[in-house]
CHARMM-style PDB file with segment names, atoms N, HN, CA, C and O in Angstrom:
ATOM      1  N   MET     1      50.022  55.563-198.367  1.00  0.00      PROA
ATOM      2  CA  MET     1      51.145  55.423-197.474  1.00  0.00      PROA
ATOM      3  C   MET     1      50.866  54.379-196.390  1.00  0.00      PROA
ATOM      4  O   MET     1      51.778  53.683-195.944  1.00  0.00      PROA
ATOM      5  N   ILE     2      49.613  54.272-195.971  1.00  0.00      PROA
ATOM      6  HN  ILE     2      48.871  54.838-196.333  1.00  0.00      PROA
ATOM      7  CA  ILE     2      49.250  53.287-194.952  1.00  0.00      PROA
ATOM      8  C   ILE     2      49.473  51.873-195.486  1.00  0.00      PROA
ATOM      9  O   ILE     2      49.897  50.983-194.749  1.00  0.00      PROA
ATOM     10  N   GLY     3      49.183  51.674-196.778  1.00  0.00      PROA
ATOM     11  HN  GLY     3      48.839  52.397-197.377  1.00  0.00      PROA
ATOM     12  CA  GLY     3      49.395  50.357-197.384  1.00  0.00      PROA
ATOM     13  C   GLY     3      50.854  49.931-197.344  1.00  0.00      PROA
ATOM     14  O   GLY     3      51.159  48.762-197.107  1.00  0.00      PROA
ATOM     15  N   LEU     4      51.751  50.877-197.574  1.00  0.00      PROA
ATOM     16  HN  LEU     4      51.503  51.827-197.766  1.00  0.00      PROA
ATOM     17  CA  LEU     4      53.183  50.579-197.530  1.00  0.00      PROA
ATOM     18  C   LEU     4      53.605  50.160-196.123  1.00  0.00      PROA
ATOM     19  O   LEU     4      54.341  49.187-195.956  1.00  0.00      PROA
ATOM     20  N   TYR     5      53.142  50.893-195.117  1.00  0.00      PROA
ATOM     21  HN  TYR     5      52.545  51.683-195.253  1.00  0.00      PROA
ATOM     22  CA  TYR     5      53.457  50.536-193.735  1.00  0.00      PROA
ATOM     23  C   TYR     5      52.865  49.174-193.367  1.00  0.00      PROA
ATOM     24  O   TYR     5      53.498  48.387-192.663  1.00  0.00      PROA
ATOM     25  N   ALA     6      51.666  48.906-193.839  1.00  0.00      PROA
ATOM     26  HN  ALA     6      51.152  49.546-194.411  1.00  0.00      PROA
ATOM     27  CA  ALA     6      51.036  47.615-193.558  1.00  0.00      PROA
ATOM     28  C   ALA     6      51.827  46.480-194.197  1.00  0.00      PROA
ATOM     29  O   ALA     6      52.024  45.433-193.580  1.00  0.00      PROA
ATOM     30  N   MET     7      52.279  46.685-195.431  1.00  0.00      PROA
ATOM     31  HN  MET     7      52.118  47.535-195.933  1.00  0.00      PROA
ATOM     32  CA  MET     7      53.060  45.658-196.116  1.00  0.00      PROA
ATOM     33  C   MET     7      54.389  45.401-195.404  1.00  0.00      PROA
ATOM     34  O   MET     7      54.810  44.252-195.272  1.00  0.00      PROA
ATOM     35  N   LEU     8      55.039  46.451-194.952  1.00  0.00      PROA
ATOM     36  HN  LEU     8      54.696  47.385-195.059  1.00  0.00      PROA
ATOM     37  CA  LEU     8      56.289  46.292-194.209  1.00  0.00      PROA
ATOM     38  C   LEU     8      56.055  45.569-192.886  1.00  0.00      PROA
ATOM     39  O   LEU     8      56.847  44.716-192.486  1.00  0.00      PROA
ATOM     40  N   GLY     9      54.967  45.916-192.215  1.00  0.00      PROA
ATOM     41  HN  GLY     9      54.324  46.610-192.540  1.00  0.00      PROA
ATOM     42  CA  GLY     9      54.648  45.259-190.948  1.00  0.00      PROA
ATOM     43  C   GLY     9      54.350  43.779-191.122  1.00  0.00      PROA
ATOM     44  O   GLY     9      54.807  42.954-190.331  1.00  0.00      PROA
ATOM     45  N   VAL    10      53.590  43.440-192.151  1.00  0.00      PROA
ATOM     46  HN  VAL    10      53.219  44.110-192.794  1.00  0.00      PROA
ATOM     47  CA  VAL    10      53.277  42.035-192.415  1.00  0.00      PROA
ATOM     48  C   VAL    10      54.549  41.262-192.739  1.00  0.00      PROA
ATOM     49  O   VAL    10      54.740  40.152-192.243  1.00  0.00      PROA
ATOM     50  N   SER    11      55.419  41.834-193.563  1.00  0.00      PROA
ATOM     51  HN  SER    11      55.264  42.736-193.966  1.00  0.00      PROA
ATOM     52  CA  SER    11      56.681  41.165-193.902  1.00  0.00      PROA
ATOM     53  C   SER    11      57.529  40.938-192.659  1.00  0.00      PROA
ATOM     54  O   SER    11      58.138  39.880-192.501  1.00  0.00      PROA
ATOM     55  N   PHE    12      57.569  41.921-191.786  1.00  0.00      PROA
ATOM     56  HN  PHE    12      57.074  42.781-191.914  1.00  0.00      PROA
ATOM     57  CA  PHE    12      58.350  41.789-190.555  1.00  0.00      PROA
ATOM     58  C   PHE    12      57.830  40.652-189.694  1.00  0.00      PROA
ATOM     59  O   PHE    12      58.611  39.825-189.224  1.00  0.00      PROA
ATOM     60  N   PHE    13      56.522  40.599-189.480  1.00  0.00      PROA
ATOM     61  HN  PHE    13      55.887  41.271-189.862  1.00  0.00      PROA
ATOM     62  CA  PHE    13      55.970  39.576-188.606  1.00  0.00      PROA
ATOM     63  C   PHE    13      56.004  38.192-189.242  1.00  0.00      PROA
ATOM     64  O   PHE    13      56.115  37.197-188.526  1.00  0.00      PROA
ATOM     65  N   MET    14      55.911  38.101-190.557  1.00  0.00      PROA
ATOM     66  HN  MET    14      55.820  38.910-191.138  1.00  0.00      PROA
ATOM     67  CA  MET    14      56.040  36.806-191.218  1.00  0.00      PROA
ATOM     68  C   MET    14      57.468  36.286-191.107  1.00  0.00      PROA
ATOM     69  O   MET    14      57.677  35.078-191.002  1.00  0.00      PROA
ATOM     70  N   SER    15      58.449  37.179-191.128  1.00  0.00      PROA
ATOM     71  HN  SER    15      58.280  38.161-191.213  1.00  0.00      PROA
ATOM     72  CA  SER    15      59.840  36.739-191.005  1.00  0.00      PROA
ATOM     73  C   SER    15      60.117  36.181-189.614  1.00  0.00      PROA
ATOM     74  O   SER    15      60.998  35.335-189.460  1.00  0.00      PROA
ATOM     75  N   ILE    16      59.400  36.628-188.618  1.00  0.00      PROA
ATOM     76  HN  ILE    16      58.685  37.316-188.743  1.00  0.00      PROA
ATOM     77  CA  ILE    16      59.552  36.098-187.265  1.00  0.00      PROA
ATOM     78  C   ILE    16      58.878  34.727-187.145  1.00  0.00      PROA
ATOM     79  O   ILE    16      59.317  33.887-186.359  1.00  0.00      PROA
ATOM     80  N   MET    17      57.829  34.504-187.912  1.00  0.00      PROA
ATOM     81  HN  MET    17      57.473  35.186-188.551  1.00  0.00      PROA
ATOM     82  CA  MET    17      57.081  33.257-187.804  1.00  0.00      PROA
ATOM     83  C   MET    17      57.850  32.055-188.351  1.00  0.00      PROA
ATOM     84  O   MET    17      57.720  30.954-187.815  1.00  0.00      PROA
ATOM     85  N   TYR    18      58.653  32.241-189.410  1.00  0.00      PROA
ATOM     86  HN  TYR    18      58.760  33.135-189.844  1.00  0.00      PROA
ATOM     87  CA  TYR    18      59.319  31.097-190.033  1.00  0.00      PROA
ATOM     88  C   TYR    18      60.238  30.345-189.071  1.00  0.00      PROA
ATOM     89  O   TYR    18      60.095  29.128-188.947  1.00  0.00      PROA
ATOM     90  N   PRO    19      61.171  31.004-188.385  1.00  0.00      PROA
ATOM     91  CA  PRO    19      62.028  30.229-187.477  1.00  0.00      PROA
ATOM     92  C   PRO    19      61.255  29.584-186.329  1.00  0.00      PROA
ATOM     93  O   PRO    19      61.641  28.526-185.833  1.00  0.00      PROA
ATOM     94  N   THR    20      60.176  30.218-185.915  1.00  0.00      PROA
ATOM     95  HN  THR    20      59.863  31.077-186.319  1.00  0.00      PROA
ATOM     96  CA  THR    20      59.354  29.639-184.850  1.00  0.00      PROA
ATOM     97  C   THR    20      58.688  28.357-185.332  1.00  0.00      PROA
ATOM     98  O   THR    20      58.699  27.347-184.628  1.00  0.00      PROA
ATOM     99  N   GLN    21      58.108  28.392-186.529  1.00  0.00      PROA
ATOM    100  HN  GLN    21      58.099  29.213-187.101  1.00  0.00      PROA
ATOM    101  CA  GLN    21      57.461  27.205-187.077  1.00  0.00      PROA
ATOM    102  C   GLN    21      58.477  26.101-187.352  1.00  0.00      PROA
ATOM    103  O   GLN    21      58.195  24.923-187.127  1.00  0.00      PROA
ATOM    104  N   PHE    22      59.657  26.480-187.837  1.00  0.00      PROA
ATOM    105  HN  PHE    22      59.886  27.436-188.020  1.00  0.00      PROA
ATOM    106  CA  PHE    22      60.702  25.503-188.142  1.00  0.00      PROA
ATOM    107  C   PHE    22      61.128  24.773-186.871  1.00  0.00      PROA
ATOM    108  O   PHE    22      61.236  23.547-186.861  1.00  0.00      PROA
ATOM    109  N   SER    23      61.371  25.529-185.799  1.00  0.00      PROA
ATOM    110  HN  SER    23      61.284  26.525-185.807  1.00  0.00      PROA
ATOM    111  CA  SER    23      61.817  24.892-184.556  1.00  0.00      PROA
ATOM    112  C   SER    23      60.707  24.067-183.917  1.00  0.00      PROA
ATOM    113  O   SER    23      60.982  23.025-183.322  1.00  0.00      PROA
ATOM    114  N   MET    24      59.465  24.511-184.028  1.00  0.00      PROA
ATOM    115  HN  MET    24      59.241  25.357-184.512  1.00  0.00      PROA
ATOM    116  CA  MET    24      58.357  23.744-183.460  1.00  0.00      PROA
ATOM    117  C   MET    24      58.133  22.446-184.230  1.00  0.00      PROA
ATOM    118  O   MET    24      57.765  21.428-183.643  1.00  0.00      PROA
ATOM    119  N   ALA    25      58.356  22.483-185.546  1.00  0.00      PROA
ATOM    120  HN  ALA    25      58.655  23.310-186.022  1.00  0.00      PROA
ATOM    121  CA  ALA    25      58.176  21.277-186.352  1.00  0.00      PROA
ATOM    122  C   ALA    25      59.245  20.234-186.041  1.00  0.00      PROA
ATOM    123  O   ALA    25      58.982  19.034-186.128  1.00  0.00      PROA
ATOM    124  N   LEU    26      60.444  20.678-185.679  1.00  0.00      PROA
ATOM    125  HN  LEU    26      60.657  21.652-185.608  1.00  0.00      PROA
ATOM    126  CA  LEU    26      61.539  19.746-185.404  1.00  0.00      PROA
ATOM    127  C   LEU    26      61.581  19.283-183.954  1.00  0.00      PROA
ATOM    128  O   LEU    26      62.339  18.375-183.611  1.00  0.00      PROA
ATOM    129  N   LYS    27      60.781  19.895-183.113  1.00  0.00      PROA
ATOM    130  HN  LYS    27      60.166  20.632-183.392  1.00  0.00      PROA
ATOM    131  CA  LYS    27      60.789  19.570-181.682  1.00  0.00      PROA
ATOM    132  C   LYS    27      60.320  18.131-181.457  1.00  0.00      PROA
ATOM    133  O   LYS    27      59.248  17.737-181.917  1.00  0.00      PROA
ATOM    134  N   GLY    28      61.124  17.368-180.753  1.00  0.00      PROA
ATOM    135  HN  GLY    28      61.994  17.688-180.379  1.00  0.00      PROA
ATOM    136  CA  GLY    28      60.738  16.009-180.392  1.00  0.00      PROA
ATOM    137  C   GLY    28      60.987  14.957-181.458  1.00  0.00      PROA
ATOM    138  O   GLY    28      60.516  13.830-181.308  1.00  0.00      PROA
ATOM    139  N   LEU    29      61.710  15.274-182.533  1.00  0.00      PROA
ATOM    140  HN  LEU    29      62.093  16.189-182.655  1.00  0.00      PROA
ATOM    141  CA  LEU    29      61.965  14.274-183.567  1.00  0.00      PROA
ATOM    142  C   LEU    29      63.110  13.331-183.205  1.00  0.00      PROA
ATOM    143  O   LEU    29      63.213  12.230-183.745  1.00  0.00      PROA
ATOM    144  N   GLY    30      63.953  13.764-182.304  1.00  0.00      PROA
ATOM    145  HN  GLY    30      63.870  14.659-181.865  1.00  0.00      PROA
ATOM    146  CA  GLY    30      65.050  12.905-181.863  1.00  0.00      PROA
ATOM    147  C   GLY    30      66.052  12.627-182.969  1.00  0.00      PROA
ATOM    148  O   GLY    30      66.649  13.548-183.526  1.00  0.00      PROA
ATOM    149  N   SER    31      66.231  11.349-183.284  1.00  0.00      PROA
ATOM    150  HN  SER    31      65.746  10.601-182.831  1.00  0.00      PROA
ATOM    151  CA  SER    31      67.231  10.970-184.288  1.00  0.00      PROA
ATOM    152  C   SER    31      66.800  11.310-185.712  1.00  0.00      PROA
ATOM    153  O   SER    31      67.617  11.244-186.630  1.00  0.00      PROA
ATOM    154  N   LYS    32      65.549  11.668-185.911  1.00  0.00      PROA
ATOM    155  HN  LYS    32      64.885  11.721-185.165  1.00  0.00      PROA
ATOM    156  CA  LYS    32      65.049  11.987-187.255  1.00  0.00      PROA
ATOM    157  C   LYS    32      65.032  13.488-187.529  1.00  0.00      PROA
ATOM    158  O   LYS    32      64.361  13.943-188.455  1.00  0.00      PROA
ATOM    159  N   THR    33      65.757  14.248-186.737  1.00  0.00      PROA
ATOM    160  HN  THR    33      66.302  13.879-185.984  1.00  0.00      PROA
ATOM    161  CA  THR    33      65.778  15.701-186.891  1.00  0.00      PROA
ATOM    162  C   THR    33      66.352  16.113-188.238  1.00  0.00      PROA
ATOM    163  O   THR    33      65.833  17.028-188.877  1.00  0.00      PROA
ATOM    164  N   LYS    34      67.428  15.443-188.682  1.00  0.00      PROA
ATOM    165  HN  LYS    34      67.849  14.700-188.163  1.00  0.00      PROA
ATOM    166  CA  LYS    34      68.036  15.792-189.967  1.00  0.00      PROA
ATOM    167  C   LYS    34      67.064  15.558-191.114  1.00  0.00      PROA
ATOM    168  O   LYS    34      66.962  16.388-192.017  1.00  0.00      PROA
ATOM    169  N   SER    35      66.351  14.443-191.090  1.00  0.00      PROA
ATOM    170  HN  SER    35      66.434  13.769-190.356  1.00  0.00      PROA
ATOM    171  CA  SER    35      65.376  14.154-192.142  1.00  0.00      PROA
ATOM    172  C   SER    35      64.224  15.153-192.105  1.00  0.00      PROA
ATOM    173  O   SER    35      63.750  15.599-193.150  1.00  0.00      PROA
ATOM    174  N   GLY    36      63.783  15.499-190.917  1.00  0.00      PROA
ATOM    175  HN  GLY    36      64.168  15.137-190.069  1.00  0.00      PROA
ATOM    176  CA  GLY    36      62.693  16.463-190.786  1.00  0.00      PROA
ATOM    177  C   GLY    36      63.065  17.833-191.305  1.00  0.00      PROA
ATOM    178  O   GLY    36      62.263  18.483-191.975  1.00  0.00      PROA
ATOM    179  N   SER    37      64.278  18.283-191.003  1.00  0.00      PROA
ATOM    180  HN  SER    37      64.930  17.755-190.459  1.00  0.00      PROA
ATOM    181  CA  SER    37      64.699  19.598-191.492  1.00  0.00      PROA
ATOM    182  C   SER    37      64.881  19.578-193.001  1.00  0.00      PROA
ATOM    183  O   SER    37      64.570  20.562-193.671  1.00  0.00      PROA
ATOM    184  N   ALA    38      65.382  18.472-193.547  1.00  0.00      PROA
ATOM    185  HN  ALA    38      65.635  17.673-193.002  1.00  0.00      PROA
ATOM    186  CA  ALA    38      65.517  18.362-195.002  1.00  0.00      PROA
ATOM    187  C   ALA    38      64.145  18.410-195.671  1.00  0.00      PROA
ATOM    188  O   ALA    38      63.985  19.048-196.712  1.00  0.00      PROA
ATOM    189  N   PHE    39      63.163  17.743-195.083  1.00  0.00      PROA
ATOM    190  HN  PHE    39      63.293  17.225-194.237  1.00  0.00      PROA
ATOM    191  CA  PHE    39      61.808  17.756-195.638  1.00  0.00      PROA
ATOM    192  C   PHE    39      61.209  19.161-195.624  1.00  0.00      PROA
ATOM    193  O   PHE    39      60.560  19.568-196.588  1.00  0.00      PROA
ATOM    194  N   LEU    40      61.420  19.897-194.547  1.00  0.00      PROA
ATOM    195  HN  LEU    40      61.947  19.566-193.764  1.00  0.00      PROA
ATOM    196  CA  LEU    40      60.891  21.260-194.466  1.00  0.00      PROA
ATOM    197  C   LEU    40      61.513  22.162-195.529  1.00  0.00      PROA
ATOM    198  O   LEU    40      60.817  22.960-196.156  1.00  0.00      PROA
ATOM    199  N   VAL    41      62.825  22.034-195.730  1.00  0.00      PROA
ATOM    200  HN  VAL    41      63.390  21.386-195.221  1.00  0.00      PROA
ATOM    201  CA  VAL    41      63.492  22.848-196.745  1.00  0.00      PROA
ATOM    202  C   VAL    41      63.014  22.454-198.138  1.00  0.00      PROA
ATOM    203  O   VAL    41      62.793  23.324-198.981  1.00  0.00      PROA
ATOM    204  N   MET    42      62.850  21.151-198.395  1.00  0.00      PROA
ATOM    205  HN  MET    42      63.029  20.444-197.711  1.00  0.00      PROA
ATOM    206  CA  MET    42      62.357  20.709-199.704  1.00  0.00      PROA
ATOM    207  C   MET    42      60.926  21.180-199.941  1.00  0.00      PROA
ATOM    208  O   MET    42      60.556  21.477-201.077  1.00  0.00      PROA
ATOM    209  N   ALA    43      60.124  21.252-198.895  1.00  0.00      PROA
ATOM    210  HN  ALA    43      60.424  21.011-197.972  1.00  0.00      PROA
ATOM    211  CA  ALA    43      58.753  21.734-199.041  1.00  0.00      PROA
ATOM    212  C   ALA    43      58.734  23.199-199.457  1.00  0.00      PROA
ATOM    213  O   ALA    43      57.885  23.611-200.249  1.00  0.00      PROA
ATOM    214  N   ILE    44      59.657  23.981-198.931  1.00  0.00      PROA
ATOM    215  HN  ILE    44      60.346  23.646-198.288  1.00  0.00      PROA
ATOM    216  CA  ILE    44      59.738  25.392-199.305  1.00  0.00      PROA
ATOM    217  C   ILE    44      60.132  25.519-200.767  1.00  0.00      PROA
ATOM    218  O   ILE    44      59.532  26.297-201.510  1.00  0.00      PROA
ATOM    219  N   VAL    45      61.141  24.756-201.183  1.00  0.00      PROA
ATOM    220  HN  VAL    45      61.627  24.125-200.579  1.00  0.00      PROA
ATOM    221  CA  VAL    45      61.585  24.795-202.577  1.00  0.00      PROA
ATOM    222  C   VAL    45      60.471  24.303-203.498  1.00  0.00      PROA
ATOM    223  O   VAL    45      60.269  24.854-204.580  1.00  0.00      PROA
ATOM    224  N   GLY    46      59.757  23.279-203.076  1.00  0.00      PROA
ATOM    225  HN  GLY    46      59.921  22.832-202.197  1.00  0.00      PROA
ATOM    226  CA  GLY    46      58.644  22.770-203.872  1.00  0.00      PROA
ATOM    227  C   GLY    46      57.541  23.794-204.050  1.00  0.00      PROA
ATOM    228  O   GLY    46      56.923  23.856-205.113  1.00  0.00      PROA
ATOM    229  N   ASN    47      57.284  24.594-203.034  1.00  0.00      PROA
ATOM    230  HN  ASN    47      57.786  24.544-202.170  1.00  0.00      PROA
ATOM    231  CA  ASN    47      56.268  25.640-203.153  1.00  0.00      PROA
ATOM    232  C   ASN    47      56.710  26.765-204.072  1.00  0.00      PROA
ATOM    233  O   ASN    47      55.872  27.458-204.648  1.00  0.00      PROA
ATOM    234  N   VAL    48      58.014  26.955-204.216  1.00  0.00      PROA
ATOM    235  HN  VAL    48      58.695  26.391-203.748  1.00  0.00      PROA
ATOM    236  CA  VAL    48      58.499  27.970-205.153  1.00  0.00      PROA
ATOM    237  C   VAL    48      58.275  27.484-206.579  1.00  0.00      PROA
ATOM    238  O   VAL    48      57.861  28.255-207.444  1.00  0.00      PROA
ATOM    239  N   ILE    49      58.550  26.203-206.824  1.00  0.00      PROA
ATOM    240  HN  ILE    49      58.886  25.577-206.122  1.00  0.00      PROA
ATOM    241  CA  ILE    49      58.421  25.651-208.176  1.00  0.00      PROA
ATOM    242  C   ILE    49      56.957  25.420-208.535  1.00  0.00      PROA
ATOM    243  O   ILE    49      56.519  25.805-209.619  1.00  0.00      PROA
ATOM    244  N   LEU    50      56.201  24.797-207.642  1.00  0.00      PROA
ATOM    245  HN  LEU    50      56.557  24.484-206.761  1.00  0.00      PROA
ATOM    246  CA  LEU    50      54.783  24.501-207.872  1.00  0.00      PROA
ATOM    247  C   LEU    50      53.940  25.094-206.748  1.00  0.00      PROA
ATOM    248  O   LEU    50      53.650  24.404-205.771  1.00  0.00      PROA
ATOM    249  N   PRO    51      53.546  26.348-206.867  1.00  0.00      PROA
ATOM    250  CA  PRO    51      52.733  26.948-205.794  1.00  0.00      PROA
ATOM    251  C   PRO    51      51.374  26.259-205.680  1.00  0.00      PROA
ATOM    252  O   PRO    51      50.872  25.704-206.657  1.00  0.00      PROA
ATOM    253  N   PRO    52      50.782  26.294-204.488  1.00  0.00      PROA
ATOM    254  CA  PRO    52      49.503  25.598-204.270  1.00  0.00      PROA
ATOM    255  C   PRO    52      48.358  26.134-205.080  1.00  0.00      PROA
ATOM    256  OT1 PRO    52      47.240  25.628-204.979  1.00  0.00      PROA
TER     257      PRO     52
END
């Protein structure tokens, strides 16, 4: 039962990390914000198709 709670806790905290990392990666890009966000989304899709 402890493993189940640990897995739920890890999933919860990982879900909080994604928007934080996304916003920090786009901070200060200025006019290249659209390209930066597109690259981040493509990187996620690429990791689904070809995991590291």
